[in-house]
C-alpha positions as CSV (number, residue, x, y, z in Angstrom):
1,X,-47.7,145.0,48.8
2,X,-46.3,145.8,45.4
3,X,-45.1,142.2,44.9
4,X,-48.5,140.9,45.7
5,X,-50.2,143.3,43.4
6,X,-47.9,142.2,40.5
7,X,-48.7,138.5,41.0
8,X,-52.4,139.4,41.0
9,X,-52.1,141.2,37.7
10,X,-50.2,138.3,36.1
11,X,-52.8,135.8,37.3
12,X,-55.6,137.9,35.9
13,X,-53.8,138.1,32.5
14,X,-53.4,134.3,32.5
15,X,-57.1,133.7,33.2
16,X,-58.0,136.2,30.5
17,X,-55.8,134.4,28.0
18,X,-57.3,131.0,28.9
19,X,-60.8,132.4,28.5
20,X,-59.9,134.0,25.2
21,X,-58.4,130.8,23.9
22,X,-61.5,128.8,24.9
23,X,-63.7,131.3,23.2
24,X,-61.5,131.1,20.0
25,X,-61.6,127.3,20.1
26,X,-65.4,127.3,20.5
27,X,-65.8,129.8,17.7
28,X,-63.6,127.6,15.4
29,X,-65.6,124.5,16.2
30,X,-68.8,126.3,15.5
31,X,-67.5,127.5,12.2
32,X,-66.4,124.0,11.3
33,X,-69.9,122.6,12.1
34,X,-71.5,125.3,10.1
35,X,-69.2,124.5,7.2
36,X,-70.0,120.8,7.4
37,X,-73.7,121.5,7.5
38,X,-73.3,123.8,4.5
39,X,-71.5,121.1,2.5
40,X,-74.2,118.5,3.3
41,X,-76.9,121.0,2.3
42,X,-74.9,121.8,-0.9
43,X,-74.4,118.1,-1.6
44,X,-78.2,117.6,-1.7
45,X,-78.5,120.2,-4.5
46,X,-75.8,118.7,-6.7
47,X,-77.1,116.8,-9.7
48,X,-75.8,113.2,-9.9
49,X,-77.0,111.0,-12.8
50,X,-79.2,108.0,-12.0
51,X,-78.0,106.1,-15.0
52,X,-75.0,103.9,-14.1
53,X,-73.4,104.4,-17.5
54,X,-73.5,108.2,-17.0
55,X,-72.1,107.9,-13.5
56,X,-69.2,105.9,-14.9
57,X,-68.6,108.4,-17.6
58,X,-68.6,111.3,-15.2
59,X,-66.1,109.5,-12.9
60,X,-63.9,108.9,-15.9
61,X,-64.0,112.6,-16.9
62,X,-62.9,113.5,-13.3
63,X,-59.9,111.1,-13.6
64,X,-61.3,108.8,-10.9
65,X,-61.7,105.0,-11.1
66,X,-65.1,104.2,-12.8
67,X,-65.6,101.4,-10.3
68,X,-64.0,99.9,-7.2
69,X,-63.9,96.2,-6.2
70,X,-67.3,95.1,-4.9
71,X,-68.8,98.5,-5.5
72,X,-72.5,98.5,-6.5
73,X,-74.4,101.1,-8.5
74,X,-75.8,103.0,-5.4
75,X,-72.3,103.1,-3.8
76,X,-70.7,104.4,-7.0
77,X,-73.3,107.2,-7.2
78,X,-72.6,108.2,-3.6
79,X,-68.9,108.3,-4.3
80,X,-69.5,110.6,-7.3
81,X,-71.7,112.9,-5.2
82,X,-68.9,113.1,-2.6
83,X,-66.3,114.0,-5.2
84,X,-68.6,116.7,-6.7
85,X,-69.2,118.1,-3.3
86,X,-65.5,118.4,-2.7
87,X,-65.0,120.1,-6.1
88,X,-67.8,122.5,-5.2
89,X,-66.2,123.3,-1.9
90,X,-63.0,124.4,-3.8
91,X,-65.0,127.1,-5.6
92,X,-65.2,125.3,-8.9
93,X,-68.5,125.2,-10.8
94,X,-70.7,122.2,-10.3
95,X,-74.2,121.8,-11.7
96,X,-77.0,121.9,-9.1
97,X,-80.7,121.4,-9.3
98,X,-81.2,125.1,-8.6
99,X,-78.9,126.2,-11.4
100,X,-80.5,123.9,-14.0
101,X,-84.1,124.2,-13.1
102,X,-84.9,126.3,-16.1
103,X,-82.9,124.1,-18.4
104,X,-84.6,120.9,-17.3
105,X,-87.9,122.3,-18.7
106,X,-86.3,122.6,-22.1
107,X,-85.0,119.0,-22.2
108,X,-86.9,116.8,-24.6
109,X,-87.4,113.1,-23.8
110,X,-85.5,110.7,-26.0
111,X,-87.9,108.2,-27.5
112,X,-87.3,104.5,-26.7
113,X,-86.0,102.3,-29.5
114,X,-88.8,100.9,-31.5
115,X,-89.4,97.2,-31.1
116,X,-89.2,95.4,-34.5
117,X,-89.4,91.8,-35.7
118,X,-87.6,90.1,-38.5
119,X,-89.4,87.5,-40.5
120,X,-87.9,84.1,-40.0
121,X,-87.4,81.2,-42.4
122,X,-89.7,78.2,-42.7
123,X,-86.7,76.1,-41.3
124,X,-86.6,78.3,-38.2
125,X,-90.3,77.9,-37.7
126,X,-90.0,74.2,-37.9
127,X,-87.1,74.2,-35.5
128,X,-88.9,76.3,-32.9
129,X,-91.9,73.9,-33.0
130,X,-89.6,70.9,-32.6
131,X,-87.8,72.6,-29.7
132,X,-91.1,73.5,-28.0
133,X,-92.4,69.9,-28.3
134,X,-89.1,68.2,-27.1
135,X,-88.4,70.7,-24.3
136,X,-91.8,70.2,-22.7
137,X,-91.2,66.5,-22.6
138,X,-87.7,66.9,-21.2
139,X,-88.9,69.5,-18.6
140,X,-91.6,67.1,-17.4
141,X,-89.1,64.3,-16.9
142,X,-86.7,66.7,-15.2
143,X,-89.3,67.9,-12.7
144,X,-90.3,64.3,-11.9
145,X,-86.6,63.4,-11.3
146,X,-86.1,66.5,-9.1
147,X,-89.1,65.5,-7.0
148,X,-87.9,62.0,-6.6
149,X,-84.3,63.1,-5.7
150,X,-85.4,66.0,-3.4
151,X,-84.5,64.1,-0.3
152,X,-81.1,63.1,-1.7
153,X,-79.9,66.6,-2.7
154,X,-78.3,67.3,0.6
155,X,-76.6,63.9,0.6
156,X,-75.2,64.4,-2.9
157,X,-74.0,67.9,-2.0
158,X,-72.1,66.6,1.0
159,X,-70.7,63.7,-1.1
160,X,-69.6,66.1,-3.8
161,X,-67.9,68.3,-1.2
162,X,-66.0,65.4,0.3
163,X,-64.9,64.3,-3.2
164,X,-63.7,67.8,-4.1
165,X,-61.4,67.7,-1.1
166,X,-59.7,64.6,-2.5
167,X,-59.2,66.0,-6.0
168,X,-55.6,65.7,-7.2
169,X,-53.7,65.8,-10.5
170,X,-54.1,62.6,-12.4
171,X,-51.8,63.3,-15.4
172,X,-50.3,66.2,-17.3
173,X,-49.4,66.5,-21.0
174,X,-48.2,69.2,-23.4
175,X,-51.2,69.9,-25.6
176,X,-49.5,71.7,-28.5
177,X,-46.6,73.9,-29.5
178,X,-48.9,77.0,-29.3
179,X,-51.4,78.0,-26.5
180,X,-54.5,75.9,-26.0
181,X,-57.7,78.0,-26.4
182,X,-60.5,75.6,-25.3
183,X,-61.2,72.0,-24.4
184,X,-64.1,69.6,-23.8
185,X,-64.9,66.2,-22.5
186,X,-67.4,63.6,-23.9
187,X,-70.5,62.8,-21.9
188,X,-69.1,59.5,-20.8
189,X,-65.9,61.1,-19.7
190,X,-63.6,58.9,-21.7
191,X,-62.3,61.4,-24.3
192,X,-60.9,64.9,-24.1
193,X,-60.4,67.2,-27.0
194,X,-58.1,70.3,-27.0
195,X,-58.1,73.2,-29.4
196,X,-55.0,75.2,-30.2
197,X,-53.9,78.5,-31.7
198,X,-52.0,76.4,-34.3
199,X,-55.3,75.5,-35.9
200,X,-55.3,71.9,-34.9
201,X,-57.4,70.0,-32.4
202,X,-56.4,66.8,-30.7
203,X,-58.3,64.0,-29.1
204,X,-57.0,62.3,-25.9
205,X,-58.0,59.5,-23.7
206,X,-58.7,60.7,-20.2
207,X,-57.3,57.5,-18.8
208,X,-53.5,58.0,-19.0
209,X,-53.8,61.1,-21.3
210,X,-52.7,59.3,-24.4
211,X,-53.3,61.0,-27.7
212,X,-55.9,59.3,-30.0
213,X,-55.8,61.6,-33.1
214,X,-54.7,65.0,-34.4
215,X,-56.8,67.0,-37.0
216,X,-55.6,70.1,-38.9
217,X,-58.9,71.9,-38.7
218,X,-58.2,75.6,-39.6
219,X,-55.4,77.7,-40.9
220,X,-56.0,80.3,-38.2
221,X,-56.4,80.1,-34.4
222,X,-59.2,77.9,-33.1
223,X,-61.2,79.8,-30.5
224,X,-63.8,77.2,-29.4
225,X,-64.4,73.4,-29.5
226,X,-67.4,71.3,-28.5
227,X,-68.3,67.6,-28.5
228,X,-71.6,66.4,-30.0
229,X,-74.0,65.3,-27.3
230,X,-74.0,61.7,-28.5
231,X,-70.2,61.5,-28.9
232,X,-68.6,59.0,-26.6
233,X,-65.3,57.2,-26.2
234,X,-66.7,53.7,-26.7
235,X,-65.5,52.2,-30.0
236,X,-66.2,48.9,-31.6
237,X,-64.2,47.0,-34.2
238,X,-67.4,45.8,-35.7
239,X,-68.9,49.2,-36.2
240,X,-70.1,50.0,-39.8
241,X,-67.8,52.0,-42.0
242,X,-70.2,54.9,-42.4
243,X,-70.0,55.5,-38.6
244,X,-66.7,57.3,-39.4
245,X,-68.8,60.1,-41.0
246,X,-71.0,60.6,-38.0
247,X,-70.7,64.2,-36.5
248,X,-68.5,64.3,-33.5
249,X,-66.7,67.6,-33.0
250,X,-67.4,71.3,-33.9
251,X,-64.7,74.0,-34.0
252,X,-64.8,77.8,-34.2
253,X,-62.0,79.9,-35.6
254,X,-60.7,83.4,-35.9
255,X,-61.3,83.4,-39.6
256,X,-65.1,83.8,-38.9
257,X,-66.0,80.3,-39.8
258,X,-67.0,77.1,-37.9
259,X,-66.5,73.6,-39.0
260,X,-68.2,70.2,-38.2
261,X,-66.0,67.1,-38.1
262,X,-66.7,63.4,-38.1
263,X,-65.1,60.8,-35.8
264,X,-62.5,60.0,-38.4
265,X,-61.6,63.7,-38.8
266,X,-63.5,64.2,-42.0
267,X,-64.9,67.7,-42.7
268,X,-68.7,67.5,-42.9
269,X,-69.7,71.2,-43.1
270,X,-68.2,74.7,-43.1
271,X,-70.5,77.3,-41.4
272,X,-70.0,80.7,-43.0
273,X,-71.9,83.9,-42.3
274,X,-70.3,85.8,-39.4
275,X,-68.5,89.0,-40.2
276,X,-66.0,88.9,-37.4
277,X,-63.9,86.3,-35.5
278,X,-65.8,83.6,-33.5
279,X,-65.4,83.0,-29.8
280,X,-67.1,79.9,-28.3
281,X,-69.2,77.2,-29.9
282,X,-71.8,74.9,-28.3
283,X,-74.1,72.1,-29.4
284,X,-77.8,72.2,-28.7
285,X,-78.8,69.3,-26.3
286,X,-80.9,67.8,-29.2
287,X,-77.7,67.5,-31.3
288,X,-79.5,68.9,-34.3
289,X,-78.1,72.4,-34.1
290,X,-74.9,74.1,-33.1
291,X,-74.6,77.7,-31.8
292,X,-71.7,80.1,-32.4
293,X,-70.8,83.3,-30.6
294,X,-69.0,86.0,-32.5
295,X,-67.2,89.4,-32.2
296,X,-69.7,90.8,-34.7
297,X,-72.1,91.2,-31.7
298,X,-74.4,88.4,-32.7
299,X,-74.8,84.7,-32.1
300,X,-76.2,82.2,-34.6
301,X,-77.9,78.8,-34.8
302,X,-76.9,76.3,-37.5
303,X,-78.5,73.1,-38.7
304,X,-75.8,70.4,-38.4
305,X,-77.3,68.2,-41.1
306,X,-77.5,70.9,-43.8
307,X,-75.2,73.6,-42.6
308,X,-78.0,76.2,-43.0
309,X,-78.0,79.3,-40.8
310,X,-81.3,79.1,-38.9
311,X,-81.1,82.1,-36.7
312,X,-79.0,85.3,-36.4
313,X,-79.6,86.9,-33.0
314,X,-78.6,90.4,-32.0
315,X,-79.0,92.0,-28.6
316,X,-75.5,92.8,-27.3
317,X,-73.8,96.1,-27.5
318,X,-70.3,94.5,-27.7
319,X,-68.7,91.2,-28.8
320,X,-70.5,88.0,-27.8
321,X,-68.1,85.6,-26.2
322,X,-70.0,82.7,-24.6
323,X,-73.1,80.7,-25.6
324,X,-74.7,77.8,-23.7
325,X,-78.0,75.9,-23.7
326,X,-80.3,74.6,-21.0
327,X,-80.6,70.9,-20.6
328,X,-84.2,70.9,-21.8
329,X,-83.2,72.7,-24.9
330,X,-85.7,75.6,-24.6
331,X,-83.3,78.3,-23.3
332,X,-80.0,79.7,-24.5
333,X,-77.7,82.0,-22.6
334,X,-75.4,84.4,-24.4
335,X,-72.8,86.5,-22.6
336,X,-70.4,89.1,-24.0
337,X,-67.8,91.7,-23.4
338,X,-70.5,94.2,-22.5
339,X,-70.6,92.5,-19.1
340,X,-74.2,91.4,-19.7
341,X,-75.8,88.0,-20.0
342,X,-79.1,87.4,-21.9
343,X,-81.4,84.4,-21.5
344,X,-83.3,83.6,-24.7
345,X,-86.4,81.5,-25.2
346,X,-85.7,79.5,-28.3
347,X,-89.4,78.7,-28.7
348,X,-90.4,82.3,-29.2
349,X,-87.1,84.1,-29.9
350,X,-87.6,86.6,-27.0
351,X,-85.0,87.7,-24.4
352,X,-86.7,86.7,-21.1
353,X,-83.9,87.7,-18.6
354,X,-81.1,90.1,-18.6
355,X,-78.3,89.3,-16.2
356,X,-76.7,92.6,-14.9
357,X,-74.1,92.5,-12.1
358,X,-70.6,92.0,-13.5
359,X,-68.5,95.0,-14.1
360,X,-66.2,93.5,-16.7
361,X,-66.5,91.1,-19.7
362,X,-68.2,87.8,-19.2
363,X,-66.0,85.0,-20.6
364,X,-67.9,81.8,-19.6
365,X,-71.4,80.6,-18.7
366,X,-73.3,77.4,-18.2
367,X,-76.7,76.1,-17.0
368,X,-77.1,73.9,-13.9
369,X,-78.6,70.4,-14.5
370,X,-81.6,71.5,-12.4
371,X,-82.6,73.8,-15.4
372,X,-83.2,77.0,-13.5
373,X,-79.8,78.2,-12.3
374,X,-77.0,79.6,-14.4
375,X,-73.4,80.5,-13.6
376,X,-71.4,83.2,-15.3
377,X,-67.6,83.8,-15.0
378,X,-66.2,87.3,-15.6
379,X,-63.0,89.2,-16.1
380,X,-63.9,91.1,-12.9
381,X,-62.6,88.0,-10.9
382,X,-66.0,86.8,-9.8
383,X,-68.4,84.0,-10.6
384,X,-72.1,84.7,-10.2
385,X,-74.9,82.2,-9.7
386,X,-78.4,83.3,-10.9
387,X,-81.8,81.9,-10.3
388,X,-84.1,82.2,-13.3
389,X,-87.2,81.7,-11.1
390,X,-86.6,85.1,-9.6
391,X,-88.5,88.1,-11.1
392,X,-86.5,90.4,-13.4
393,X,-86.6,93.2,-10.8
394,X,-85.1,91.0,-8.1
395,X,-82.5,89.6,-10.4
396,X,-81.3,93.1,-11.1
397,X,-81.0,93.9,-7.4
398,X,-79.0,90.8,-6.4
399,X,-77.6,87.5,-7.5
400,X,-78.2,84.1,-5.8
401,X,-74.4,83.9,-5.0
402,X,-71.3,85.8,-5.8
403,X,-68.0,83.8,-5.6
404,X,-64.9,85.9,-5.5
405,X,-62.1,84.2,-7.4
């Protein structure tokens, strides 16, 4: 009997321990759920800036990456909220809507920057009128061509894809003793020009990569080079002597100047006015003007016949690096190290689109021949395609394509 009673007492003790352990586990689980609920409730009261620049700054202050690969503004804001919630859970002070309700009433609204206009020169007015007239005619021709070729677009796309698969190296040649900074090909594809840090540019035949000429253009590094729209590789022994003085190449340099060169390598004009080094240079499709992008946060338009500065355009918060023109000649696209691209209407001088999406400097840009799509290449390892027919609100929400490079 005593042995049976002992076993009964041990069994009761074991059952009591199991019940006690289950109760403890249930209590611990309940406490964990309450804690998670409290963290979620607390997270809703934590103030997170709505401005993406302020979100980046706060992440930087916390010692966290200001952005992750492929991260968008909303995701970045949620990540900051999660970090602040964790800091608040550790007992450290975090600003909440409840704690700052009284302070918010004392905050004064910062007035927006006042819109102002700068009076242009008579030359600029004449240029805008000419651009408006010529661009409308070119746009009409482009639209007629697009309608006629509408059925052949898919065929041309598939043909282009098949040709791209067959692309291979044709030839290779050392361009210069120092690094090459830029290059360009004539409209007929017969000539290639290369610009170097040595201050020289060289002209090559694309067939066989044989050098045609070498021109000592600048004493400092050349940062950009461009062919005139009418430049071509075809030459004739019976050409008049004055043809050697026809504008062919434009170069930009670190010494803040740009220069225009003839086919024979003769200096035609030196364009001076920028206060910092130049980046890229590009001809307007009409061939009457050339645009320069500069680290002084502006881009300029110059008359190629007189060398006169027609337009100095501000609008970027950091250095302007790339400048390109639409095929009709009515639009210009400037991109800079502020990771923003701006589309300008050359007929009115207004910025009609702002391209926001890259997270690092934009280093290259160009218009599509269809006239309404643009491509931007950035230091964030992506290339973005934008459709200018989309409304500004939709363009801020998403791009047409994003190509990860």
